[in-house]
C-alpha positions as CSV (number, residue, x, y, z in Angstrom):
1,X,-14.5,32.1,-4.8
2,X,-14.7,30.6,-1.3
3,X,-15.8,27.2,-2.5
4,X,-13.1,27.2,-5.2
5,X,-10.3,27.9,-2.6
6,X,-11.7,25.3,-0.3
7,X,-11.9,22.6,-3.0
8,X,-8.4,23.3,-4.1
9,X,-7.0,23.0,-0.6
10,X,-9.0,19.9,0.3
11,X,-8.3,18.0,-2.9
12,X,-4.5,17.7,-2.2
13,X,-2.5,16.7,0.8
14,X,-2.1,19.6,3.3
15,X,1.2,21.4,3.0
16,X,1.8,23.1,6.3
17,X,3.9,26.1,5.2
18,X,1.5,26.9,2.3
19,X,-1.5,27.0,4.7
20,X,0.3,29.5,7.0
21,X,1.1,31.8,4.0
22,X,-2.6,32.2,3.3
23,X,-3.6,35.3,5.1
24,X,-6.8,37.0,3.9
25,X,-6.7,40.7,3.9
26,X,-8.2,42.4,7.0
27,X,-11.9,43.2,6.9
28,X,-12.8,46.8,7.6
29,X,-16.0,48.6,8.1
30,X,-15.8,49.9,4.5
31,X,-15.5,46.4,3.0
32,X,-18.7,45.3,1.2
33,X,-20.9,43.0,3.2
34,X,-20.8,40.2,0.5
35,X,-17.0,40.2,0.4
36,X,-16.7,40.2,4.1
37,X,-18.9,37.1,4.3
38,X,-16.9,35.3,1.6
39,X,-13.6,36.0,3.4
40,X,-15.0,34.9,6.7
41,X,-16.3,31.7,5.3
42,X,-13.0,31.0,3.5
43,X,-11.1,31.3,6.8
44,X,-13.5,29.0,8.6
45,X,-13.3,26.3,5.9
46,X,-9.6,26.4,5.7
47,X,-9.4,26.1,9.4
48,X,-11.6,23.0,9.3
49,X,-9.1,21.4,6.8
50,X,-6.2,21.8,9.2
51,X,-4.9,18.6,10.8
52,X,-6.0,18.1,14.3
53,X,-2.5,17.2,15.3
54,X,-1.5,20.9,15.1
55,X,-3.9,21.7,17.9
56,X,-1.2,21.5,20.5
57,X,0.9,24.1,18.7
58,X,-1.7,26.9,18.5
59,X,-4.7,28.2,20.3
60,X,-7.8,26.0,19.7
61,X,-10.2,27.4,17.1
62,X,-13.4,29.1,18.4
63,X,-16.4,26.8,18.6
64,X,-18.3,26.5,15.3
65,X,-21.5,28.4,14.9
66,X,-24.8,26.3,15.1
67,X,-25.4,26.6,11.4
68,X,-21.8,25.8,10.4
69,X,-21.0,22.5,8.6
70,X,-19.6,19.5,10.6
71,X,-15.8,19.4,10.9
72,X,-14.1,17.0,8.5
73,X,-12.6,13.9,9.9
74,X,-10.2,13.2,7.0
75,X,-6.8,14.9,6.7
76,X,-7.1,15.4,2.9
77,X,-9.2,14.3,0.0
78,X,-8.2,11.8,-2.7
79,X,-8.8,13.1,-6.2
80,X,-9.6,10.8,-9.1
81,X,-7.2,12.0,-11.8
82,X,-9.6,10.8,-14.6
83,X,-12.8,12.5,-13.4
84,X,-11.2,15.2,-11.2
85,X,-13.7,14.4,-8.5
86,X,-13.4,13.4,-4.9
87,X,-12.6,9.7,-4.6
88,X,-13.2,8.7,-1.0
89,X,-11.9,5.4,0.2
90,X,-14.3,2.5,0.9
91,X,-14.1,0.8,4.3
92,X,-15.5,-2.4,2.8
93,X,-12.7,-2.5,0.2
94,X,-10.2,-1.7,3.0
95,X,-11.5,-4.7,5.1
96,X,-11.2,-6.9,2.0
97,X,-7.6,-5.7,1.5
98,X,-6.6,-6.5,5.1
99,X,-8.5,-9.9,5.0
100,X,-7.1,-10.9,1.6
101,X,-3.5,-9.9,2.6
102,X,-3.8,-12.0,5.8
103,X,-5.4,-15.1,4.3
104,X,-2.4,-16.2,2.3
105,X,0.1,-19.0,2.3
106,X,0.2,-19.2,6.1
107,X,-3.2,-20.8,6.4
108,X,-2.2,-23.7,4.1
109,X,0.7,-24.5,6.5
110,X,-1.2,-24.2,9.8
111,X,-2.5,-27.8,10.1
112,X,1.0,-29.2,9.3
113,X,2.7,-27.3,12.1
114,X,-0.1,-27.6,14.7
115,X,-0.9,-31.3,14.4
116,X,1.5,-32.2,17.2
117,X,0.2,-29.5,19.6
118,X,-3.5,-30.4,18.9
119,X,-6.4,-28.0,18.1
120,X,-7.0,-26.6,21.6
121,X,-3.4,-25.6,22.2
122,X,-3.0,-24.2,18.7
123,X,-6.2,-22.2,19.1
124,X,-4.9,-20.5,22.2
125,X,-1.7,-19.6,20.3
126,X,-3.7,-18.4,17.3
127,X,-5.8,-16.0,19.4
128,X,-2.8,-14.6,21.2
129,X,-0.9,-14.0,18.0
130,X,-4.0,-12.3,16.5
131,X,-4.3,-10.0,19.5
132,X,-0.7,-9.0,19.3
133,X,-0.8,-8.4,15.5
134,X,-3.9,-6.3,15.8
135,X,-2.3,-4.0,18.4
136,X,0.8,-3.6,16.3
137,X,-1.3,-2.7,13.3
138,X,-3.2,-0.1,15.2
139,X,0.1,1.4,16.4
140,X,1.5,1.5,12.9
141,X,-1.7,3.3,11.8
142,X,-1.3,5.9,14.6
143,X,2.4,6.6,13.6
144,X,1.5,6.7,9.9
145,X,-1.3,9.3,10.3
146,X,0.9,11.4,12.7
147,X,3.8,11.3,10.1
148,X,1.4,12.4,7.3
149,X,0.4,15.4,9.5
150,X,4.0,16.3,10.3
151,X,5.3,16.0,6.7
152,X,2.1,17.4,5.0
153,X,2.0,14.4,2.8
154,X,-0.9,12.3,1.5
155,X,0.9,9.0,2.0
156,X,4.1,7.8,3.8
157,X,5.7,4.4,4.0
158,X,7.7,2.7,6.7
159,X,10.9,4.6,5.6
160,X,9.4,8.0,6.6
161,X,7.8,6.5,9.7
162,X,11.1,5.0,10.9
163,X,13.1,8.1,10.1
164,X,10.6,10.2,12.2
165,X,10.6,7.9,15.2
166,X,13.9,5.9,15.2
167,X,16.6,7.8,13.5
168,X,19.2,6.6,11.0
169,X,20.1,3.3,12.7
170,X,16.4,2.4,13.2
171,X,15.7,3.1,9.6
172,X,18.3,0.7,8.4
173,X,17.2,-2.1,10.8
174,X,13.5,-1.6,9.9
175,X,14.2,-1.4,6.2
176,X,16.3,-4.6,6.2
177,X,13.7,-6.5,8.1
178,X,10.9,-5.2,5.9
179,X,12.6,-6.2,2.7
180,X,13.5,-9.6,4.1
181,X,10.0,-10.6,5.1
182,X,8.4,-9.3,2.0
183,X,10.8,-10.9,-0.5
184,X,10.7,-14.2,1.5
185,X,6.9,-14.3,1.4
186,X,6.6,-13.2,-2.3
187,X,9.0,-16.0,-3.2
188,X,6.7,-18.5,-1.3
189,X,3.6,-17.1,-3.0
190,X,5.1,-17.3,-6.5
191,X,6.5,-20.8,-5.9
192,X,3.2,-22.2,-4.6
193,X,1.0,-20.5,-7.2
194,X,3.2,-21.6,-10.1
195,X,2.9,-25.2,-8.9
196,X,-0.9,-25.0,-8.8
197,X,-1.0,-23.5,-12.3
198,X,1.4,-26.1,-13.7
199,X,-0.7,-29.0,-12.2
200,X,-3.9,-27.5,-13.6
201,X,-2.8,-26.4,-17.1
202,X,0.1,-28.7,-17.7
203,X,2.4,-25.8,-18.8
204,X,6.1,-25.5,-17.7
205,X,6.8,-24.2,-14.3
206,X,8.6,-21.0,-15.5
207,X,5.7,-20.1,-17.7
208,X,3.3,-20.5,-14.7
209,X,5.4,-18.3,-12.5
210,X,5.8,-15.7,-15.1
211,X,2.1,-15.7,-15.9
212,X,1.1,-15.3,-12.3
213,X,3.6,-12.5,-11.6
214,X,2.6,-10.5,-14.7
215,X,-1.1,-11.0,-14.3
216,X,-1.3,-9.8,-10.6
217,X,1.5,-7.3,-11.0
218,X,-0.2,-5.8,-14.0
219,X,-3.4,-5.4,-12.0
220,X,-1.6,-3.5,-9.3
221,X,0.4,-1.3,-11.7
222,X,-2.3,-0.4,-14.3
223,X,-5.4,-0.7,-12.1
224,X,-7.1,2.1,-10.3
225,X,-7.9,2.0,-6.6
226,X,-11.5,1.0,-7.4
227,X,-10.4,-1.8,-9.8
228,X,-7.9,-3.3,-7.3
229,X,-10.6,-3.2,-4.6
230,X,-13.1,-5.0,-6.9
231,X,-10.6,-7.7,-7.9
232,X,-9.6,-8.2,-4.3
233,X,-13.2,-8.4,-3.2
234,X,-13.9,-11.0,-5.9
235,X,-11.0,-13.1,-4.8
236,X,-12.1,-12.9,-1.1
237,X,-15.6,-14.0,-2.1
238,X,-14.1,-16.9,-4.0
239,X,-12.0,-17.8,-0.9
240,X,-15.1,-17.9,1.3
241,X,-17.0,-20.0,-1.2
242,X,-14.2,-22.5,-1.7
243,X,-13.5,-22.6,2.0
244,X,-17.2,-23.3,2.8
245,X,-17.2,-26.1,0.3
246,X,-14.0,-27.6,1.7
247,X,-15.3,-27.5,5.3
248,X,-18.6,-29.2,4.3
249,X,-16.7,-32.0,2.5
250,X,-14.0,-32.5,5.1
251,X,-16.2,-32.3,8.1
252,X,-18.1,-35.5,7.2
253,X,-15.6,-37.6,9.3
254,X,-15.1,-34.9,12.0
255,X,-14.5,-36.4,15.5
256,X,-15.3,-33.7,18.0
257,X,-13.5,-35.4,20.8
258,X,-10.2,-35.0,19.0
259,X,-10.6,-31.2,19.2
260,X,-10.1,-31.3,22.9
261,X,-6.6,-32.8,22.7
262,X,-3.9,-30.4,23.6
263,X,-0.1,-30.6,23.9
264,X,0.9,-27.2,25.2
265,X,4.6,-28.2,25.3
266,X,4.6,-28.5,21.5
267,X,2.6,-25.3,20.9
268,X,5.6,-22.9,20.9
269,X,7.0,-24.5,17.8
270,X,3.9,-23.4,15.8
271,X,4.3,-19.7,16.7
272,X,6.4,-18.7,13.7
273,X,4.0,-19.9,11.1
274,X,0.9,-18.8,13.0
275,X,2.3,-15.3,13.7
276,X,3.3,-15.1,10.1
277,X,-0.2,-15.9,9.0
278,X,-1.4,-12.7,10.6
279,X,1.0,-10.3,8.8
280,X,-0.9,-7.5,7.2
281,X,0.8,-4.4,8.5
282,X,2.5,-3.8,5.2
283,X,-0.8,-2.5,3.8
284,X,-1.6,-0.2,6.7
285,X,0.1,2.8,5.0
286,X,-2.0,2.1,1.9
287,X,-5.1,2.0,4.1
288,X,-4.3,5.3,5.7
289,X,-3.9,6.9,2.3
290,X,-7.0,5.4,0.7
291,X,-9.1,6.3,3.7
292,X,-7.8,9.9,3.7
293,X,-6.2,9.6,7.2
294,X,-9.5,8.9,8.9
295,X,-8.2,6.9,11.9
296,X,-11.7,5.6,12.9
297,X,-12.2,4.0,9.5
298,X,-8.6,2.6,9.5
299,X,-9.2,1.0,12.9
300,X,-12.4,-0.5,11.7
301,X,-10.7,-2.0,8.7
302,X,-7.9,-3.4,10.7
303,X,-10.0,-5.1,13.4
304,X,-12.7,-6.4,11.1
305,X,-10.2,-7.3,8.4
306,X,-8.2,-9.5,10.7
307,X,-11.2,-11.0,12.5
308,X,-12.2,-12.7,9.3
309,X,-8.9,-14.6,8.9
310,X,-8.9,-15.5,12.6
311,X,-12.3,-17.3,12.2
312,X,-11.1,-19.0,9.0
313,X,-7.8,-20.1,10.7
314,X,-9.7,-21.7,13.7
315,X,-12.3,-23.4,11.5
316,X,-9.6,-24.6,9.0
317,X,-7.3,-26.0,11.7
318,X,-10.2,-27.6,13.6
319,X,-11.7,-29.3,10.6
320,X,-8.3,-30.7,9.3
321,X,-7.1,-31.9,12.7
322,X,-10.5,-33.2,13.7
323,X,-10.8,-35.2,10.5
324,X,-7.5,-36.8,11.0
325,X,-7.4,-37.6,14.8
326,X,-4.6,-40.1,14.4
327,X,-2.3,-37.3,13.3
328,X,-3.6,-34.5,15.5
329,X,-1.4,-35.4,18.4
330,X,1.3,-37.2,16.5
331,X,4.9,-36.3,15.9
332,X,5.0,-37.4,12.3
333,X,6.0,-34.9,9.6
334,X,3.3,-35.9,7.2
335,X,1.1,-33.0,6.0
336,X,-2.5,-33.8,7.1
337,X,-3.8,-31.7,4.2
338,X,-2.1,-33.9,1.7
339,X,-3.5,-37.0,3.4
340,X,-7.0,-35.6,3.3
341,X,-6.5,-34.7,-0.4
342,X,-5.4,-38.2,-1.3
343,X,-8.3,-39.8,0.7
344,X,-11.1,-37.8,-1.1
345,X,-11.1,-37.0,-4.8
346,X,-13.3,-34.0,-4.4
347,X,-11.0,-32.3,-1.9
348,X,-8.1,-31.9,-4.3
349,X,-9.7,-29.4,-6.8
350,X,-11.3,-27.4,-3.9
351,X,-8.0,-27.2,-2.1
352,X,-6.2,-26.0,-5.3
353,X,-8.9,-23.3,-5.9
354,X,-8.8,-22.2,-2.3
355,X,-4.9,-22.1,-2.3
356,X,-4.7,-20.1,-5.5
357,X,-7.3,-17.5,-4.4
358,X,-5.7,-17.1,-1.0
359,X,-2.3,-16.7,-2.4
360,X,-3.6,-14.2,-5.0
361,X,-5.1,-11.9,-2.5
362,X,-2.0,-11.9,-0.3
363,X,0.2,-11.3,-3.4
364,X,-1.8,-8.2,-4.3
365,X,-1.4,-6.7,-0.8
366,X,2.3,-7.4,-0.6
367,X,2.9,-6.0,-4.1
368,X,1.2,-2.7,-3.1
369,X,3.0,-2.5,0.2
370,X,6.5,-3.3,-1.1
371,X,6.2,-1.1,-4.2
372,X,5.1,1.8,-2.1
373,X,8.0,1.1,0.3
374,X,10.5,1.0,-2.5
375,X,9.2,4.2,-4.1
376,X,9.7,6.0,-0.8
377,X,13.1,4.4,-0.3
378,X,14.2,5.5,-3.8
379,X,12.7,9.0,-3.1
380,X,10.5,8.9,-6.2
381,X,7.7,11.6,-6.4
382,X,4.6,10.6,-4.5
383,X,1.4,10.1,-6.4
384,X,3.2,8.9,-9.6
385,X,3.1,5.3,-10.7
386,X,6.7,4.6,-11.7
387,X,7.6,1.2,-13.2
388,X,10.9,0.8,-11.3
389,X,9.4,-0.1,-7.9
390,X,7.2,-2.7,-9.5
391,X,10.1,-4.3,-11.4
392,X,12.1,-4.5,-8.2
393,X,9.1,-6.0,-6.4
394,X,8.2,-8.7,-9.0
395,X,11.5,-9.8,-10.6
396,X,13.6,-11.1,-7.6
397,X,10.9,-13.3,-6.2
398,X,10.2,-14.7,-9.6
399,X,13.9,-15.6,-10.2
400,X,14.3,-17.1,-6.7
401,X,11.2,-19.3,-7.0
402,X,12.4,-20.7,-10.3
403,X,15.8,-21.5,-8.8
404,X,14.2,-23.7,-6.1
405,X,10.7,-24.9,-6.8
406,X,10.4,-26.5,-3.4
407,X,11.1,-23.3,-1.5
408,X,7.5,-22.8,-0.3
409,X,7.7,-24.1,3.2
410,X,11.4,-23.1,3.5
411,X,10.5,-19.4,2.8
412,X,7.5,-19.5,5.2
413,X,9.4,-21.0,8.1
414,X,12.5,-18.7,7.5
415,X,10.4,-15.6,7.3
416,X,8.3,-16.4,10.3
417,X,11.3,-17.2,12.5
418,X,13.6,-14.3,11.6
419,X,11.5,-11.5,10.3
420,X,7.7,-11.9,10.5
421,X,7.0,-9.2,13.1
422,X,10.2,-7.3,13.5
423,X,9.8,-4.4,11.0
424,X,6.3,-3.5,12.3
425,X,7.2,-3.9,16.0
426,X,10.4,-1.8,15.6
427,X,8.6,1.0,13.8
C-alpha cells in the first residue's frame, strides 16, 4: 500500500494542494503494528517527495533515520506513457541538446564577421559572450525550477516564468522578444538548409525547404524523448567528425603568426553574431523537465553543453583566419569560408555536410523550445502533444524563407542585433 501511494505521487508533477489534503489517520496504541509501520513509512516517503522550496514555509522535517533511503533530488518523476515506467532524463542527452542547439548557423558566419578584428580580438569577445550566456542560462534554470515548484507543474515555459517574476508588461515584452528571435533564426536555418539540399540533390528550392521542415519537424512531433536524444546525438557526432576533417584539410596552410593579429577597435561589430551563436536558453525549460527538476544535472548540462561549442568556435575561427592571413585583418566584405571552399575542392563537400548537420541540431532545439512556448501561450494542456504549436512553429519560417532565399545573413544579423539575448535576460 505504501509503495503504491509513493509511486503514484512520484510519477506525476507535485500538486501542492493535493499533497496537503493527504492526512493519514492518527496512530493509536490499539492500531496493529504492521499498519502503524505502513502509515509511518508512507508519511516519510511523501515528505521526501515534497519540493525543497517549501522548506521556508514550514518547519524543517526531522532528520532521517540511519536506515532510511536517501532523499530524492528530483522534484518529480517522468513517466514513459508506453511502458508506464520511470523514464529519467539523461545528462549526456541534455549536453548534446545544448551543444547541438548552440552549434548552428552562427558558427558559419563567425569568420566573415571577425576577419577585420583578427583572431586574438575575436577570441576575447567570444569568451566574454560565452561567460555571459552561461550565467543567463543558469539563472533561467533557477527561475524555471522555482516556478515549477510554485505552480506544482512538471514543466513551465518562458510565459509562466515571466508572469511569475515580471507581471503583465514584462510578459508581453519577453514574449515578443522570444517570438522574434526564434522566428528569425528558424527562417535563417530553413533558408540555408534548403540551399544546401538544392545544391546537393538538384531539386527545386521550395521542395528542399519543405522536405527539411517536415523531416525535422516530424522527428520532434512524433518522436519520443529517447528518439530525439538519439537523433541529436548522432547529428552532434557527425558535426564533430566533419569538423575534424575540415580542420585537418584547412590547417595545411595555417600561418600561426596571423593568429596574433588583433584589431580591438573592430571587435565590437562582431558581438551580435558571436553572442547569437551562443543562444541556447530556449531549451533550458526542456532540460529542467527532462531532468526532473534536478538543478545539479541541469547546471552540468548547461556548462558542459556550451563548453563544446566554445572550443569549436575558437578552433573554427582560428583555422579559417589563420589560413587566409591576407583577409584576417582586412576590411573587405568577402566571405573567407567561400574563398577557402573555392581554393580546395575537398573543402566544399565537407563544409556542406558540416553546415547541414549544425543547422539540423539547432533546428531541433528551436522547434522544441518554440513549440513548448506556444503551447503554454495558448494555454494548451501540459503533457499533450498538440499539432497546433508545431504548425505555428514550422509554417511561418518556411514561407518567409521561400519569399527571400538570400535571407540567411540578414536574419542572423537582424536577430543578433535586436533580439538575441533580450528575452532570456529580461526573464
